[in-house]
C-alpha positions in Angstrom: 17.1 -10.6 7.9 16.1 -9.0 4.6 17.6 -11.4 1.9 17.0 -8.9 -0.8 19.6 -6.5 0.9 21.9 -9.0 2.3 25.3 -9.6 0.6 25.6 -13.4 1.3 28.4 -15.1 -0.5 28.5 -18.7 -1.7 29.1 -21.0 1.2 27.4 -23.3 3.9 25.3 -21.6 6.4 23.0 -22.6 9.3 19.6 -21.1 10.2 18.5 -21.3 13.8 14.9 -20.6 14.7 12.5 -20.8 17.5 8.7 -21.2 17.0 6.3 -20.6 19.9 2.6 -21.0 20.1 -0.1 -22.4 22.3 2.3 -22.6 25.3 4.7 -24.8 23.3 8.1 -24.1 21.7 9.9 -25.7 18.9 13.5 -25.0 18.1 15.5 -26.2 15.0 18.7 -25.6 13.2 18.9 -26.3 9.5 22.0 -26.2 7.4 21.8 -24.9 3.8 24.2 -24.1 1.1 24.3 -21.1 -1.3 26.0 -21.8 -4.6 27.7 -19.3 -6.8 24.8 -19.7 -9.2 22.4 -18.8 -6.4 24.4 -15.7 -5.7 24.3 -14.6 -9.2 20.7 -15.3 -9.5 19.9 -13.4 -6.4 22.0 -10.4 -7.4 20.5 -10.3 -11.0 17.0 -10.5 -9.5 17.7 -7.6 -7.0 19.3 -5.4 -9.8 16.4 -5.6 -12.1 14.6 -2.3 -12.5 11.5 -2.3 -10.3 9.1 0.4 -10.9 8.5 2.6 -7.8 5.3 4.0 -8.8 4.3 5.5 -5.4 4.1 8.8 -7.2 1.4 7.2 -9.4 -0.5 5.8 -6.5 -0.5 9.3 -4.8 -1.5 10.9 -8.0 -4.6 8.5 -8.3 -5.5 9.1 -4.6 -5.2 12.9 -5.2 -7.5 12.7 -8.2 -10.0 10.6 -6.4 -10.0 13.0 -3.4 -10.5 16.1 -5.8 -13.5 14.2 -7.4 -15.0 13.5 -4.0 -14.6 17.1 -3.0 -16.1 18.3 -6.4 -19.0 16.0 -5.8 -19.5 17.3 -2.3 -19.3 20.9 -3.5 -21.9 20.4 -6.3 -24.2 18.6 -3.8 -23.9 21.6 -1.5 -24.7 24.1 -4.2 -27.6 22.0 -5.4 -29.1 21.7 -1.9 -28.5 25.4 -1.3 -30.5 26.2 -4.5 -33.3 23.9 -3.5 -33.5 25.5 -0.2 -33.5 29.0 -1.8 -36.2 27.9 -4.3 -38.4 26.5 -1.5 -38.0 29.7 0.5 -38.9 31.8 -2.5 -42.0 29.6 -3.2 -43.0 30.0 0.4 -42.6 33.8 0.1 -44.8 34.0 -3.0 -47.5 31.7 -1.4 -47.6 34.1 1.6 -48.2 37.1 -0.5 
């Protein structure tokens, strides 16, 4: 249960859980109480403006990707020029 989206009201509740591991199993039920102050605090925490900066993350990823592509393009151009210069040098030596 996502407690950030749950609309729990003040009151008494029980949580029941089962934990398994190493071929063993543990089961428990624990009571708990939510007070009106807890509800108010949870609702005010959930209503706070939280920045959803996923667009900023994608912008940064895009800029990094463009920079990588630019570096690869420049590297390709440099290597191509070197190869051309070597071929011209060979051609001059063969004359």
